[in-house]
N, C-alpha and C positions, 0 to 999 in steps of 0.2 A: 141393279146395285142393291144391297141390303145391306148398313153398314149399323153401328155399335159403338157407344159413346162412353167411356171408362176413365180414370184417372190415371192422370201420365205421370212420370218425375217431372221436375224441371229442366232435368239435363235434358231428357225428350224433348221438350215442350222448346226448348232452346233450338236443340238443335233442327227441327223442325222450318220454324223463326228462321235460321241462318240461309236455309236450302231456299228459300222463298225472295223474290229481285225487293220487292217489298212491302212491310208489315206496318201497321201503327205499333207506334212505342206504347201506347196502353192496352195491347196484346202479346207484351215478351212478360217472357217469367219474373223481371226483375220489379215491374210496375208493384207486383202484389207486395214488395216492401215499400214500397212509399206510401202505401194504405194501410197500413196497419190496424189501423179501427175497423179495418173489415177484412173477413175470415176469407181466404182465399184458396182457389186451388184450379191445378191445370186441367182439362180434360182434354182426352185425344178421341176423335173419330177415325174408326177402324173397318176396312173391306178387305175381311178372311183379317191376314196375318197383319194388314200392310198400314202404318199411319198414314191419314188424307188429311188430316185435318185437326184443328188444333182452335184454343180457346182457354182464357184467363178469365176466369170465373170470381168475380166479388160480390160475398153476400152480405147482404143489410141487413141486422135483426129487426124483426118488429117490435116498437114499443109494448110492456111489459106481454112479448108473446116471445120469446127469444127463439123459442125451440123452429121458429119459423123465420124463412128469408128472403130476401129479395134477390133473386141471381140476377146480378148484371153482368156482361160482358161489352165494355165499351171499345167503340171502333173496332167491333167482332163480331161473331170468329170468324176466325181465317179457316176460309171455309174455300170450293167451290161453289161460286154465288151464280155461274150461266144457266144451270139446268132445273130441276125441277127441287124448290129446295123443302119441301115437307119431308124429304129423302135424307134431310140435313139431319132440320129443326125440331121433329117427332121422337126420335132415338134420344135429345137432347132432353124436350118436356117428359121424358119419360123416367132418366134419369133425375132428374133434377127436384121432379116431384115426388120420386122415391126418395131422395135425401133428405126431405123439409123446405123445399123453396114454394113460397105461396105466389111466385107469379116471376117471371124471366122479364129482364128487360134488354135489348140489344141493339145496337148500332150498325147494320149494314155496310163495310167499308167499300162503298156500288155507290154513284151521282148518276143522275139524272139528267140533266142538264147544266148546258156553260152560257154566261153571257160574256161579250169579248168586251177589252177595256175600255174601246171607242163606242159600245151600247150604253157602258155604263155611266159613262161623261155624256151622252146626249139623253141618257133618263133622267142624270139629276137637273136637266138645262129645261127638259119640260115638266112645266108646271102639271099639266094634266097623267102625267108617271109620277103615282108614289111608291110603288114600288118591283122590283127586279120582275117580279113574275106579272105585269102589265105587258111586261113587253116579249115577242116573241124570243126564243133560245135560241143562241147560235147552232147549238148541238143539242141533241137528246141521245139516250143510250138507250135502246131496246134492253138491255139487261139489269138496268136500276129503273126504271118504269114495269118491269115484269117482277123485278122480287115485292115492289109496293104492292101489285097488286095480288100478288099471293098470298104477301102476309095479311092485307085486307080478307080475303075471303078465308085465310085461314080463323080468323077469328082474331089479329093482332090490332089493335089500338094505339094507333098516332100519338107520339107522347113529341109534338115536335109547335111550340109559341109562333103564335103570328109575328113577334118580331126576332125570331131564327135564335133565340139566346133561352135557353133553360136552367133545367138543374142538370143537365146531364153536358154532351157536350154539340155547341153547333150544328145543324144543317148545310147554311152556307156559311162557304169559305170563299179563301182568294189563292189563288195557288199562278206561280207561276212557269211555265212548262218548261223545260230544260235541256231534256232528250236534243241531240244532234243540235243544238245551237252552241257557238262560240259566246264570248264575255262581250264583242261588239256586234254579237246579234241582239245578243240581253238587253246591254246599253242602250242600242236604237230605237227598244222597243219601249223601251221605258219614253215619259212624257216630258218636253223641253223642263220644264220647272225641276223633275226627279234629277235628270241629268246634269243642271247648271250648279243644283246641291254639292251633287259627289262630288266636282272640281271647286265647288268653293270651300266643302270640308279639307279638301287634300291641299288647297292653295293657299288657306287658315293654318295649314300645319297641326289637323287632328289628327294622331295616333291611335291606332287601332291594334290590340292586342289579344292575345288568347291567355286566360290565366286563371287562377283558383282564387283570386280576392273578392269570394264569398259575403264577406262583410259586407264591403266597400258595396258590390253590387244591393246587397238587401238595403242599407245604407240610403241609397237612391231612390229604390224600389218605395221605402216608407214614405218617401218626400215626394213620389210620382203621388203615390195614394191618395197621400192628404190634396194634392189640388186636384184629381182629378176624383175627388168622390167616390172611391171602391174602400172595400176591408183588404188588406194584403195578408197574407201567406208570414208564419214566422220563420225566421231562419232557420230552426230545425228543420222545416219541412223541404226546403233547396239541399240541405245540410243530406238530409234523408237521399235523395231525390239523386245527387250526383254522386253518391257512396253506391247506392245500388245501382244503377245505370251504368257508372264505371267498373264497377266488379262484373259486370254482364260483360262489358267491350267497356277499352279503353277511349274506343274512339266514338262512342255511343252519344254522349253529351259535352258543349262545350260551355263556357263564359268568354262572352267576348265584350270588350270594354274600350270607349271610346275616350281620351285625354287630350286634353287643349291646355298646353302649357303649363301641365301637372295638373290640373285639375279633372275629376272625373264627370263628364258633362250625360254619358249615356252608357246604358249599359243592356247586354241581350243574352239571351238562354238561349243557346239552336241542338236539335237532339234529331238524330238520326240514327234509321235504321234500312239497312241495305241501300237502296236507290231514294229514298222520301227522305229531304230535309226539312225539320218545321221548325220556325219562327216561335219559340213558347212560351217566353216570357220576356218585357221588357220595360226599362226605365231611364228618364229620363230627367236633367236639372233644368229649373225653369231659370237660370242663367247662362247665356253662351247659347241661345238657343241658336243666335246668326251663324254661327261656324256648322252646325249641319252636322251633329254628332249622330245622330240616331239614320242619317243617310251613309255615312261613312258604315254604319254598322248593318245595315242592311245589303248594303254593297259588297262589303266583305263577306258575309256570311251565302251570301249569291256565289261569287268566286270561288270559295271553298268547296261550295256543293258542285258547281261545276267541275273541279278540277279531281271529287272521287267520284265522278262518272253519274251525277245523280238524273232523275227525270224529271223530280217536280223540286220545288220550292213550296214550301204552304208556309205560307201566311195566316193561318186558321181562320177563325170564327169574324164574321160580317152579321148585320143584319141586314136582312132587304132591304130596308127603304134607300129611297130614292128621290123622297122628298128635303129640300133644302131645309125647310124650319127643322126637319127632327134632326134633334145634338146628337143619335147615332150615325148621319150622314159624313162627319168629318171622317170618321173609323175608316168609312171605305175609299172617300177620297184621298187619304192619304195612302195606303195600298193599291189602287185601282193607277196610280204615276210608277210603279213598277212596271206596266204592263200588264202580260198576265191576262188573269180571267175571273170572271167570280162562278162558284162551281155548286150549284146544289144536290146534295145527298141524299139518300132514304131516310134518312133520319132514325131515332129512337123510337121504338114501337115495342109495346110492352104486351105479355100474352097472361092472362092470369089462371093459376094454375087450382085457387084455393078463390073462386071468385068473393065469399065473404069476407076473408083476410084481407081481401085486394081493394074492397069495399071500405074496410075500417083505417087500412093505411093510405089509401087514398084522400081518406077527408080526414087523417089527421095530418099528412103534410098542406094540403090548403087550411088547414084553421094555421100552421105555423108557416103558408106563406113558402111551402115547397122548398 
């Protein structure tokens, strides 16, 4: 197979995405409009005259060297990762270097290992286990392990921090498999506390609706950020995100709102491409936490994902820590209650195309804390 890479239109890109069973929303042409500070382009891989792969590339310029860019393909590209990956990535590198990239960063959407909810629970309870990777995984994916080896052998550099969170997208995620399962199956797979909280929310009269009140969501999100000590995104970011993704597909992104006696107690954003649905953002009130609005929202999003035939409900990033003294462990404990599994992906990798510029960029990022 001899592949070539060249620019494609947004329409060609979207048509290819729609033909796939699932694709990361970060690899849809619409995502380019959510990142206006980055120059973007859609690329296609051609086998002869046939389009066989796509990639959304976001170009980040080098400070004071605007003619060079970091070419970033978040959770992509959308190619066949099961074979010899050099056939796909070599022509990508050739094209991007010729068009001013000093490095490529990509995140293959391929998993390597999984751990069951029971394993995670046992690991947290065991003081001798500090990380997911201290335990044998339940499953290993030969494709993912081979991709990681091939990337390393080809000179790609892993960008995966110890805690699982970095400047890019998380290597470890928590996912609930849905294929072939019913609502009862998924509910039975949750732990006792989660089932009880879902039932309590219903008993307390929590009402979940799908709406458009982004201002209400954002007010609650800012409140959550202040409580949990993170920097919130501005309202404009979410307005742009909804406008861009809905223009591509009216069902792509939804805002879920949980109210109790008229008070907004929790809100979430879900994104879906094909059979993959993603819990993208969440917010919750410090008051009325006892009515379990967050559990009600998660259950509503899972049920809606099942109703449209999704294969997986993705709760996004976790850190691999299982240390009960680590403040991050609460995140995985909340998500593990849904049942499902912890999943390790290949992670993000860099290929320096102009080593001196890459070194300067890396130093700049380290000095500013990435």
